[in-house]
C-alpha positions as CSV (number, residue, x, y, z in Angstrom):
1,M,16.1,-2.6,9.2
2,T,14.0,-3.4,12.3
3,K,13.5,-7.0,13.2
4,C,9.9,-6.5,14.1
5,I,7.3,-3.8,13.2
6,L,6.2,-3.7,16.8
7,E,9.6,-2.7,18.0
8,K,8.8,1.0,18.6
9,Y,5.8,0.2,20.7
10,R,7.9,-1.7,23.3
11,K,9.9,0.1,25.9
12,D,12.9,-2.3,25.4
13,R,12.6,-2.0,21.6
14,C,12.2,-5.8,21.4
15,E,15.6,-6.4,22.9
16,S,14.2,-9.1,25.1
17,C,12.5,-10.9,22.2
18,D,13.8,-13.7,20.0
19,N,12.8,-15.3,16.7
20,L,10.1,-17.4,18.5
21,C,8.2,-14.3,19.7
22,A,4.6,-15.0,18.9
23,H,3.8,-11.4,18.1
24,R,6.8,-11.1,15.7
25,I,5.8,-14.3,14.0
26,A,2.2,-13.1,13.7
27,T,3.0,-9.7,12.2
28,A,5.6,-11.3,9.9
29,G,2.9,-13.6,8.5
30,R,0.6,-10.6,7.9
31,L,3.3,-8.8,6.0
32,E,3.9,-11.8,3.8
33,S,0.1,-12.2,3.2
34,A,0.0,-8.5,2.2
35,D,2.1,-9.5,-0.8
36,L,4.8,-7.1,0.1
37,P,8.0,-7.8,-1.8
38,A,10.6,-9.5,0.5
39,G,12.9,-6.5,0.4
40,Y,10.2,-4.1,1.6
41,R,9.0,-6.1,4.6
42,C,9.6,-4.6,8.1
43,L,10.1,-1.2,6.7
44,T,8.5,1.5,8.9
45,L,8.5,5.3,8.8
46,D,11.3,5.2,11.4
47,N,13.7,3.1,9.4
48,S,12.6,3.9,5.8
49,P,15.6,4.8,3.6
50,A,13.5,7.6,2.1
51,R,13.0,9.3,5.5
52,E,16.0,11.6,5.3
53,S,15.6,12.8,1.8
54,Q,11.8,13.3,2.2
55,A,11.9,14.7,5.8
56,K,8.9,17.1,5.4
57,I,6.7,14.4,3.8
58,Y,7.5,12.0,6.6
59,Q,6.5,14.6,9.2
60,T,3.1,14.7,7.5
61,L,3.0,10.9,7.3
62,E,3.6,10.6,11.0
63,R,0.4,12.5,11.6
64,Y,-1.3,10.4,9.0
65,V,-0.3,7.1,10.7
66,E,-1.8,8.5,14.0
67,S,-5.2,8.2,12.2
68,F,-4.7,4.4,12.1
69,R,-5.1,4.4,15.9
70,K,-7.9,6.9,16.3
71,G,-10.8,5.2,14.6
72,G,-13.0,6.8,12.0
73,R,-12.4,7.2,8.3
74,I,-8.8,7.0,7.1
75,K,-8.0,9.2,4.1
76,S,-6.4,7.9,1.0
77,L,-3.0,9.1,-0.3
78,Y,-1.6,9.7,-3.8
79,L,2.2,9.7,-3.8
80,W,3.8,10.9,-7.0
81,S,6.9,12.3,-8.5
82,E,8.2,13.1,-12.0
83,S,11.2,10.9,-11.5
84,P,11.2,7.3,-10.5
85,G,13.3,6.2,-7.4
86,T,12.3,9.1,-5.1
87,G,11.0,6.8,-2.3
88,K,7.3,6.5,-3.2
89,T,7.2,2.7,-3.2
90,T,9.4,2.4,-0.1
91,T,7.2,4.8,1.7
92,A,4.0,3.0,0.6
93,A,5.5,-0.3,1.9
94,A,6.3,1.4,5.2
95,L,2.7,2.5,5.5
96,V,1.6,-1.1,5.1
97,S,3.8,-2.1,8.1
98,E,2.5,0.8,10.1
99,Y,-1.1,-0.1,9.4
100,I,-0.6,-3.8,10.1
101,A,1.1,-2.9,13.5
102,A,-1.7,-0.5,14.4
103,D,-4.5,-3.0,13.5
104,Y,-2.7,-5.9,15.3
105,L,-2.2,-3.9,18.5
106,A,-5.7,-2.5,18.5
107,A,-7.2,-6.0,18.2
108,I,-5.0,-7.4,21.0
109,K,-5.9,-4.5,23.3
110,A,-9.6,-5.0,22.6
111,G,-9.3,-8.8,23.3
112,K,-10.1,-9.7,19.7
113,S,-8.4,-11.9,17.2
114,P,-6.4,-9.7,14.8
115,S,-7.3,-9.7,11.1
116,Q,-5.3,-12.3,9.1
117,S,-5.2,-10.0,6.0
118,P,-5.5,-6.4,7.0
119,A,-3.6,-5.0,4.0
120,I,-2.5,-5.8,0.5
121,F,0.2,-4.4,-1.8
122,L,-0.3,-4.5,-5.6
123,D,2.2,-3.7,-8.3
124,V,-0.3,-2.4,-10.8
125,N,2.2,-2.6,-13.7
126,G,2.9,-6.2,-12.9
127,F,-0.8,-7.0,-12.5
128,Q,-1.5,-5.5,-15.9
129,T,1.2,-7.7,-17.4
130,Q,-0.4,-10.8,-15.8
131,Y,-3.8,-9.7,-17.1
132,N,-2.6,-9.1,-20.6
133,L,-0.8,-12.5,-20.7
134,A,-3.9,-14.4,-19.4
135,A,-6.2,-12.5,-21.9
136,M,-4.0,-13.1,-24.9
137,T,-3.5,-16.8,-24.2
138,N,-7.1,-17.5,-23.1
139,D,-5.7,-18.7,-19.8
140,D,-8.9,-19.5,-17.7
141,A,-6.9,-20.3,-14.6
142,G,-5.0,-17.1,-15.0
143,M,-8.2,-15.1,-15.3
144,E,-9.5,-16.7,-12.2
145,R,-6.4,-15.6,-10.3
146,I,-7.0,-12.1,-11.7
147,G,-10.6,-12.2,-10.4
148,A,-9.4,-13.4,-6.9
149,T,-6.9,-10.6,-6.7
150,I,-9.5,-8.0,-7.6
151,K,-11.8,-9.3,-4.8
152,R,-8.9,-9.1,-2.3
153,L,-8.2,-5.6,-3.4
154,Q,-11.8,-4.6,-3.1
155,N,-12.2,-5.8,0.5
156,A,-8.8,-5.3,2.1
157,P,-9.0,-2.8,5.0
158,F,-5.9,-1.0,3.6
159,A,-4.5,-1.2,0.1
160,I,-1.5,0.0,-1.9
161,L,-1.8,0.4,-5.7
162,D,1.8,0.9,-6.7
163,D,2.9,2.4,-10.1
164,I,-0.6,3.1,-11.2
165,G,-1.1,4.7,-14.7
166,V,2.4,4.0,-16.0
167,R,1.0,2.2,-19.2
168,D,-1.9,2.6,-21.5
169,A,-4.7,0.2,-20.6
170,T,-7.4,-1.7,-22.5
171,E,-11.0,-0.9,-21.8
172,A,-11.3,-4.2,-20.0
173,F,-8.4,-3.6,-17.7
174,R,-9.6,0.0,-17.0
175,S,-12.9,-1.5,-16.0
176,Y,-11.2,-3.8,-13.5
177,V,-9.2,-0.9,-12.0
178,H,-12.4,1.1,-11.8
179,A,-14.2,-1.8,-10.1
180,I,-11.5,-1.9,-7.4
181,I,-11.3,1.8,-6.8
182,N,-15.0,2.4,-7.0
183,Y,-15.7,-0.3,-4.4
184,R,-13.1,0.9,-2.0
185,T,-14.3,4.5,-2.3
186,M,-17.9,3.6,-1.7
187,H,-17.0,1.5,1.4
188,E,-14.6,4.2,2.7
189,L,-11.5,2.0,2.6
190,P,-8.2,3.8,2.4
191,T,-6.0,3.3,-0.6
192,V,-2.4,4.6,-1.1
193,Y,-1.5,5.1,-4.8
194,T,2.0,5.7,-6.2
195,S,2.7,7.1,-9.7
196,N,5.0,9.1,-11.8
197,L,2.0,11.2,-12.9
198,K,0.0,13.9,-11.2
199,L,-3.4,12.8,-9.9
200,S,-5.2,15.0,-12.5
201,E,-3.5,13.0,-15.3
202,M,-5.5,9.9,-14.3
203,A,-8.4,11.5,-16.1
204,Q,-6.5,11.0,-19.4
205,V,-4.8,7.6,-18.5
206,F,-8.1,6.1,-17.4
207,D,-11.1,8.4,-17.6
208,A,-12.8,11.3,-15.7
209,R,-15.0,9.0,-13.8
210,L,-12.1,7.0,-12.3
211,Y,-10.2,10.2,-11.6
212,D,-13.1,11.6,-9.7
213,R,-13.2,8.4,-7.6
214,M,-9.5,8.4,-6.9
215,R,-9.4,12.0,-5.6
216,D,-12.3,11.4,-3.1
217,Q,-11.0,11.9,0.4
218,C,-7.4,11.6,-1.0
219,A,-4.4,13.8,-0.2
220,E,-1.9,14.3,-3.1
221,I,1.7,14.3,-2.0
222,H,4.5,15.3,-4.3
223,F,7.9,13.6,-3.8
224,P,10.6,16.0,-5.1
225,G,14.1,15.3,-6.3
226,G,15.8,12.7,-8.4
227,S,16.3,8.9,-8.1
228,K,17.6,7.6,-4.8
229,R,17.7,4.0,-5.9
230,G,20.7,1.9,-4.7
231,R,20.5,3.5,-1.2
232,R,18.0,1.0,0.3
């Protein structure tokens, strides 16, 4: 794995840098603040373990990442496969790194202060478990944390909603998911979803209204093959 997500942008591939490099420290902090699981930090499209098995998809994603640097609206993506372990989450994590790197370099080039929290990664399944537990135990502090997470997700310039639609949801939880996606769509903020279901099935998992929001300016990408887990 690369030691710094800015590596490919330097001619010497960061060979002259050390652990005290201010840019490395700054981008590492932004990866942590994005709530990326530790094992997924510093993954990029170049070093992603899924790159070889999903070569055609990665060619498409290379062009997608170029849109991070061009300005204008960035499309959303829906990454799905019938089987778990095909590289969807790994790829989504790599896109977080690519976005943070592009955002950081653009700000530096413009003489501006880079955003402290340009991206956020959410395990929707885990978030649903947190919500269910807080709701069942009348945990006010837990519900406050849920609310804070929702606001972060609504406003983050770039967001990953990982494993969406894997479980049945209560009406209340569906309303929270709808609030996140509706806000992001209305404000033209790109969202990358991963799921084991086709995008069209979100109409049954949630409802037709949410499905309609999710597919707005969203490219659906199917990850073929079986599980590759254990290779990362």
